[in-house]
N, C-alpha and C positions, 0 to 999 in steps of 0.2 A: 866108780863111774863118776867122771867129772860133770859138774853142774854148770851149765852156761846160763849165768844169771841174765834175765831179761829175754830168755828164749823158752819156747814152749817144750820142744822135744829134748829129751836127755841125751840124744845120740844121733848119729847118722845111721839109721837102720839100713841093712842090706836089702836090696831089691834085685832079683835076678831075672825079672820078666823081660827086660830089655838089655840084657848083657851088662848091667850095672856092676862094676867091680866092687869087691869088699873094700871098705875105706876105714882108715884110722886118722884121727885127728893129728895134725902135724903143724909145722911152722907156717905152712901156706894158709892154714885156716884161722890162726890165731892173730889177735891184735891187742896189744897192750894187756898182757896177762895180769889178772887181778887176784887178790886173796880176799874172799868174802866168806866168812865162816868156813874156811878150809879152801883147798884147791879149786880154782874156777878159771875160766877163760872168757874173754869178751870177744865175740865174733863180729866181724865187720860185715855190713851188708853190701853186696855188689849189685849193680843193675846193668844188664845187657839190653841194648835196644835192638829190636828186631822189626823187619818189615814183612808183611805177608800180603798176598794177593786178595784175600778176603778177610772181613772182620767179623761178620755175622755167623754164628754157629747155629745150625738148624738141628732140631731133634723131633722124634716121633714118639717120645716116651708117653705112655698113658698115665703116668704118675704125677706129672707136673702140668700147671695150667698155662704154660706158654710153649710156643714152638720155635722160638729164636732168642738168642742171647748174645751179648757182647762181654768179652773180658779184656779190658784194656791192659791188664798185667797178668803175668804168670808167676806163681808163687806169691806168698803173702806174709808180710813182715809182722802181722798181728800175731802169728805163731800159735794160733789156737790149737791145742793138742789134739782135739777131737776132729779137726777139719777133714771132711770126706773128700776134699779136693787134693790131699797131699799125694795120693798115688799118681796124680797126672805128671808130677815132676820126673817120674821114672821114664817118661817118653823122651826126656832129654838126657837120659843116663845119669841122672842126678837122684840123689836120695830124697824120699818123701820126709825124712827127718829133718835135720837142721839145714840141709840144703834148701828145702822148700821154703824156709822163712828167712834165709840169708842170701841165696843166690837167685836173684829176681830178674824178671824180664819185663820190658815195657815196650809199648807199641805207639810211638810218638806220632805216627802218620795214620792212626785209627780213625780220626774225624774225617780226613781227606778220603779215605777208602770208603768210609760210610757214605759220604756225600756222593761219590761216584756210584755206589751201589743203588742208592735212592734214585739216581738219574737214569737207571736202566729202564728201557721200555716195559720189560716184563716184570719188574718189581711190584709186588703187592703188599701194602702195609698190614702189619699186625703188631701188637705190643711187643717191644723189645725188653728183655729182662737184663738188668746189670747187677752184678753181685752174686750171681748164681754159682760161681766156682771160686773166684777170689774177690776180695773186697775192693770195690772201685774207689774207696776213700782210705786205703791204707796209707802209711805216712809218705811214701814217695809221690803221692798225688799232690802233695804241697808244693813239689818242684815241677812235676811234669804237667799237671792240670789236664790230663788227657780226658778224664771224665767230664770236666767242665766244657771242653771243646765238643765232645760228643753230645751233650746236653744242648749247646748252641746250635749244633747241626740239626738235632731233632726238632727244636723250636722253629728253626728257619723252615724246615720241610713240613712242620705240623705233624710230626710222626709221634705216636705214643711210646713212652718209655716208663719202666718201673726200675726201682732201686732198692736193693737190700744191702745193708751195712751195719757194722758195729762201731761207727766212728761218728762223733759229733761234727766232724769236718765237713759233713753234708751241709751244714748251715752256711758254709762259704758260697754255696751255690743257691741260696734261698731266693735271689732274684729271679734266676732262670726257672727254678722249680715253681715259684708263685705264678709267673706267666704261663707255664705249661699247665699248671693246675686250673688256672682260670679258663682254660680251653679244654679241660677234661682230658688231658694228655699224660698225666703222670699220677703215680702214687708211690709212697716211700714206706718201707719196712725197716725198722731198726731192731736188731737182735739184743735182748737182754736175758742173760743166762743166770745171773744171781744178783743180790744186793750187797754182797760182801766184796769190798774192794780188794782185800787180800786174797780171797779165793779167786776172783777174776784175774788178779795179777799172776796167779799160778796157771789158770786155764788158758788165759788170752793175754799174755804178758805185754803186748804192745798195742792192745785195743784201748779204746776210751773206758774210763771208769763207768761203772753202772749209773752213777749219778749224773754224769754228763750225758750218757745216752738217753735217760729219761728226760732230762732237761730239753734235749734236742727233739724228742718226740713232742714235748709240749709246744716248743716254738714252731715246729712244723704244723701242728694242728691249729695253733693260734693264726697262722698265716693262711689258713683255708686249704692246706695240702692234704689230701686223702692220706692218712697216716696209720700204720699198722704195727703193733708190738708183737714181735716174733720171739716166743720162748723157745729158742732152739739153739742147741739141743737140751733136752731134759735128761740129766745124768742121774740115775737112781742113787740114792744115799749120798750124793755129792751136791746136786743143785736143786733137786725136786722140791726141797722145803720151802724154797722162795717163790714157788709158782703163784700162790695166792697173793702174796704181797706184791709181786711184780704187776699182776693184773689190777690190784687195787690202785697202785700208784699211777699206772698208765691211764686208768679212769680219771683220776684226779687231774691228770695232765691234759684231759680233753681228748684222749685218744679213743677212737670209736670201735676198733676191732683188734682182736688178738688171735694168735694161733700158737700150737705146740708141735714139735716134732721130737720123737725119741732119738737118743743118740745112735749114730750109724758108725760102724767100724769096718769099712771095706779094706780089703787087701792088706797093705802094710800099716794101716792105721791102727789096727787092733794090737799088734805087738808094741808100738809106740805108746799107745794109751796104757797098756799093761805096765810098761816100764815107768810111766808117769805115775800111776797109782802105787806102784812099789816104792817110789821115791818119796811121794808126798802123803799118801794115804795107805800105808801098808796094812794097817789093821782093818781097813774096809775093802781091800782089794777083792777078796774072794766073794764078799757079799755083793759088791757092785756087779762084778762079772757074772755071778749066778743069776741076778735079776735080769741083766741084759740078756742072757741066754734064754731065761724063761720067756721073754718077750719076742725071741727070735727063733722060736722052734728048736731050741737046744744048741744054737750056733752063736758065735760072736757076732755074725752079721748075716742078714738076709739079703741077697742081691737080686731077688726076683722081682720082676714087675708086679704091680698091683699091691704088693705087700711090703716092699722095702722101705717105703716112707711111712708106714704105719707100724703097729705093734700088736700083739695078741697076748692072751692070758690075763691072769687075775691082776697082775701088776699094772699092765696097759689099761685094763678097765678101771683101775683105781685112779690112775693118772687122769684119764679122760673124764671121769666123774668129777674129780676135783677141779679140772679145768672148766668144765661146764657150769659148775655151781659158782665158781669165782667169777666168771663172765657175767653170769646172771645177776649176782649181787653188785658187780661194778657198772652194770649197764653196757657191757661191751658185746659186740657181735663176734661169736666164736666161730662163725663159718662165713667170712666176708667174701664179697665178689666186687672188685673194682671194675666198673664199666668205663673203659677208655674209648675215646671217639677216633675211629680210623678214617672217618669220612672227610676230614679236613686236609688229608695228605695232599701235598703238591710237590712236584719235582723241584729240586733245589735251583735257586737262581744261578747266574753266573759265578764261576769260582772266584772267591775272594769278596763277593758281595752278599749282603743279606737282603731278603725281601723287605720292602716297606711295611712296617707294621701299621 
């Protein structure tokens, strides 16, 4: 199996749910073949711009604390091998494997569509979640700046918005986030899965290093922005050993809350993750999967409402107890609720103009 250095998935896994054909790597996929500890290939990321009629996705899930979200990008170059969003690429007849992290989609008119949505007479504000599917601060945000434009639109309309990311690139929008936070309109969560940069480089090859994420948490907290450390996902026998240390360091950085979510392996993610284990941790593969199944009622994944975001069994109880004790010692709230203000919402001003602050 060829290893694509700097990528999370080891292959383009087959998906037949949406007539995705079986693929093989060929010359159309490769760019500047390299030899790094053996045969390897460097895959070039491509970005397709797309326009849609709507930008807000609504949900009625009982498992999550928001009813609407925005994803400025499809696919994610961070390449996190465990990403539960990978199967969404199958809707494009693309693979949840390498395609997900190399064949990206951007929505450059997202802010304009959002402004038009806010202007509709029937629109009622509730917090918009960003980063729930793909990362709003993945590398291509550096060029497209779509996330920043969305934040500008939310600030103009006084609309609450939350962010979840694995990137310290969020600090580039500290000016906007500070203004939003001053009006109780935002909160930011940064996911930290380990404290080992080498391990993170395998799990999340193009995300920021753990040290940079923790430093970003500290700078956000120092700026007065409600900040949350998300230990997600917790992978047994791979990343769980870092739980207490992450919480302790988050507390030192001034973060006030933390949370954890056990790893989820929906649809095509499970075989991709197993291949990743076989490549990088073959001696632990069976143990890791056995513990995951023990927390998921004997399955690789639990897709059911009410239980899919949680876990059960002795291992889940152990992780839960460890998390609670660590939060108590660090002075962090392990069950946070960010109360954002929807009462300030106002319809956007004329297109191309900002309200006077």
